[in-house]
C-alpha positions in Angstrom: 42.6 103.0 97.8 44.4 106.0 99.1 46.3 107.4 96.1 49.8 106.4 94.9 52.5 105.5 97.4 54.9 108.0 96.0 52.5 110.8 96.6 51.9 110.1 100.3 53.0 112.9 102.7 55.7 112.2 105.2 55.1 113.8 108.6 58.1 113.6 110.9 57.2 112.3 114.3 60.1 111.7 116.7 59.9 109.0 119.4 59.1 110.4 122.9 62.3 109.7 124.8 62.5 112.5 127.4 62.5 109.9 130.2 65.7 108.2 128.9 68.7 109.7 130.8 71.5 108.3 128.6 71.2 109.1 124.9 73.5 110.3 122.1 72.4 111.8 118.8 73.9 112.5 115.4 76.9 110.1 115.7 78.5 109.6 112.3 79.1 106.0 111.6 80.8 107.0 108.3 81.4 110.2 106.4 78.5 111.7 104.4 74.9 112.6 104.6 72.3 110.1 105.9 75.1 108.3 107.8 74.3 109.2 111.4 72.8 107.2 114.3 71.3 107.7 117.7 71.9 105.6 120.8 69.6 105.1 123.8 70.6 103.2 127.0 68.3 101.9 129.8 68.1 104.2 132.9 68.9 101.3 135.2 72.0 99.2 135.4 75.6 99.4 134.2 76.7 98.3 130.8 77.7 96.9 128.6 74.1 96.3 127.5 72.9 93.9 124.8 72.0 95.9 121.6 69.1 96.2 119.2 69.9 98.0 115.9 66.5 99.1 114.7 65.8 99.8 111.0 62.8 102.0 110.2 60.5 101.2 107.2 58.9 103.5 104.7 59.3 101.7 101.4 62.9 102.8 101.3 61.4 106.1 100.2 60.7 108.0 103.4 61.6 107.8 107.1 64.3 108.8 109.4 66.2 107.6 112.5 64.6 108.3 116.0 61.1 108.3 114.6 57.9 107.0 116.3 58.6 103.7 114.5 61.2 103.0 117.3 58.4 102.4 119.7 58.5 98.5 119.6 62.3 98.6 120.2 62.0 101.2 123.0 59.5 98.9 124.8 62.4 96.4 124.9 64.7 99.1 126.3 62.3 100.2 129.0 61.0 96.8 130.1 64.0 94.5 129.4 67.1 96.6 129.5 68.2 96.6 125.9 70.3 99.4 124.4 68.8 100.7 121.1 70.6 102.1 118.1 68.7 103.9 115.4 70.7 104.6 112.2 69.8 106.5 109.1 70.4 105.2 105.6 70.0 106.6 102.1 66.5 106.5 100.6 66.0 105.4 97.0 65.8 108.9 95.7 69.1 109.6 97.4 71.0 106.4 96.4 70.1 103.2 94.5 69.7 99.8 96.2 71.8 98.0 97.5 73.5 101.1 98.9 71.2 100.7 101.9 72.7 97.3 102.6 76.3 98.7 102.5 75.3 101.5 104.8 73.7 99.2 107.5 76.8 97.0 107.3 79.0 100.1 107.7 76.9 101.1 110.8 77.4 97.6 112.3 81.2 97.8 111.7 81.2 101.2 113.5 79.3 99.7 116.4 81.6 96.7 116.6 84.6 99.0 116.6 83.4 101.9 118.8 80.4 100.5 120.8 82.3 100.0 124.0 82.5 103.7 124.6 78.7 103.8 124.6 78.4 100.8 126.9 77.2 98.5 124.1 77.8 94.8 124.3 78.4 94.3 120.6 78.8 90.5 121.0 75.1 90.5 121.9 73.7 92.5 119.0 70.5 92.0 117.0 68.9 93.7 114.0 65.2 94.6 114.1 63.2 96.1 111.3 59.7 96.9 110.2 58.4 96.8 106.6 61.2 97.7 104.3 63.5 97.9 107.4 62.7 94.2 107.9 63.8 93.4 104.4 67.1 95.3 105.1 67.6 93.5 108.4 67.1 90.0 107.1 69.1 90.7 104.0 72.0 92.2 105.9 72.2 89.2 108.2 71.8 86.6 105.5 74.3 88.2 103.1 76.9 88.7 105.8 76.7 85.0 106.5 77.6 84.0 102.9 79.9 87.0 102.0 77.5 88.6 99.5 76.7 92.3 99.0 80.0 93.1 100.6 81.6 96.5 100.1 84.0 96.9 103.0 85.7 100.0 101.6 82.3 101.7 101.9 82.6 103.3 105.4 85.1 102.7 108.2 86.8 99.8 109.8 86.9 97.4 106.8 88.4 94.6 108.8 85.9 94.7 111.7 82.9 92.3 112.1 79.5 93.0 110.6 77.9 90.1 112.5 74.7 90.1 114.5 73.3 87.3 116.6 69.6 87.5 115.8 67.0 89.3 113.7 63.4 90.4 114.4 61.5 91.1 111.2 58.0 92.7 111.2 55.7 92.6 108.1 58.5 93.0 105.6 58.4 92.7 101.8 60.4 89.8 100.5 58.8 88.6 97.2 58.5 91.7 95.1 56.9 90.1 92.1 54.1 88.4 94.0 52.1 91.2 95.5 49.0 91.1 93.3 48.6 87.3 93.2 49.0 87.1 97.0 46.5 89.8 97.7 44.1 88.1 95.3 44.6 84.7 97.1 43.9 86.1 100.5 41.1 88.4 99.5 42.8 91.5 100.9 42.3 94.7 98.9 45.6 96.4 98.3 46.0 99.9 99.7 47.7 101.2 96.6 46.1 100.8 93.2 49.5 100.7 91.4 50.6 97.6 93.3 52.7 95.4 91.1 53.4 98.1 88.5 56.4 100.2 87.5 55.0 103.1 89.7 54.4 101.0 92.8 56.8 101.2 95.8 58.1 97.8 94.5 58.7 99.4 91.1 60.6 102.3 92.7 63.1 99.7 94.1 63.8 98.6 90.5 64.3 102.2 89.1 60.7 102.4 87.7 60.4 98.9 86.3 57.6 96.5 87.1 58.8 93.6 89.2 57.5 91.0 86.7 59.8 92.5 84.1 63.0 92.2 86.1 63.1 88.6 87.6 66.8 88.7 88.1 66.6 91.9 90.2 63.6 90.4 92.1 65.7 87.4 93.1 68.6 89.6 94.2 66.5 91.6 96.7 64.7 88.5 98.1 66.7 87.7 101.3 65.8 84.0 101.0 68.2 83.9 98.0 71.1 84.1 100.5 69.8 81.8 103.2 72.4 79.2 104.3 73.4 77.4 107.5 75.1 79.6 110.0 72.8 82.6 109.5 71.3 84.2 112.6 67.9 83.0 114.0 64.9 85.0 112.8 61.7 86.0 114.6 59.0 87.3 112.3 55.6 88.9 112.5 53.0 89.7 109.8 49.4 90.7 109.7 46.8 88.7 107.8 44.9 91.9 107.0 47.9 93.9 105.9 46.9 95.8 102.7 50.5 97.0 101.9 52.6 93.8 102.1 50.9 90.4 101.8 51.4 88.2 104.9 52.3 85.3 102.6 55.7 86.9 102.0 56.6 86.4 105.6 55.2 82.8 105.6 57.3 81.9 102.5 60.4 83.6 103.7 60.3 81.8 107.1 59.6 78.5 105.3 62.9 79.0 103.4 64.7 80.0 106.6 63.4 76.8 108.4 64.9 74.7 105.6 68.4 75.8 106.7 67.9 76.7 110.4 65.1 74.5 111.6 61.9 75.5 113.4 63.4 76.3 116.8 65.4 79.2 115.3 62.7 80.6 113.0 59.5 81.3 115.0 56.9 83.5 113.4 53.5 84.9 114.3 50.5 85.9 112.1 48.3 88.5 113.6 44.7 87.7 112.5 43.6 91.3 112.0 47.0 92.9 111.8 47.6 95.6 109.3 50.7 97.6 108.2 52.3 99.6 111.0 53.8 99.1 114.5 50.6 99.2 116.5 49.5 95.6 116.0 53.0 94.2 116.7 54.0 95.7 120.0 51.4 94.4 122.5 52.7 93.3 125.9 52.4 89.7 124.6 54.5 90.3 121.5 57.0 92.4 123.4 57.5 89.5 125.8 57.9 87.1 122.9 60.6 89.3 121.3 62.4 89.6 124.7 62.4 85.8 125.2 63.7 85.3 121.6 66.5 87.8 122.2 67.5 86.4 125.6 67.7 82.9 124.1 69.9 83.8 121.1 71.9 86.8 122.2 73.2 84.8 125.1 
């Protein structure tokens, strides 16, 4: 155990990007704090470029755009020619959930409306996220497909599309009331002693309530609640040794996705010794798998 999640120190680490010749920072996708994004383009070639909108994780409690967590996405920029967009969103101590969903959708509307000036091919756009960013990515795509969690007067361009063509989700939390039983089932010791309680990072999502006590809210934040035909394909990764989010949550989420999309649109990979963090999910092999998935579904 390493102490409570809420007490962990956040150390800002920006992504090294000095080699990228075309980049823009601090672009406001809507008025207000926490509503800026950064854009990075490949050095080679002329746009418009296919786009990955990358959502950082941090339990919805810490993190920022342009951090080191962009590394898996930046590998796809450098090796395969994708443009990368890194937006900020409000953290839970700044705004309650699902404000974050509304913000990501507002960022997507901005990109659909204004992306051409940054050489972005917004008709070939994917969401990618890690940890809580993965939960946001899958939920945004799934709810857009069924018209749920919509607040188009939140942000700009209310009549513009919020669609993406594909999602890449890495070790996200999707079943917020099942952490303890899933860790017990797999024999993985949770990193945080408060897992499953009102003071856990899951509990913070529910305003200091234990997930077991708020089943209706648990269902609302589970992206599988919104799965339906027509949603974008999903590629997922999880680590079988992850002590923060049980890998079973990815397995169960993808099983639900396969019921509506089929196996061809829902590949997923379990990393035998994978833990929580980008390192185990950005090997050359996994980067190649992500690139092949995007090439198939963005085209």
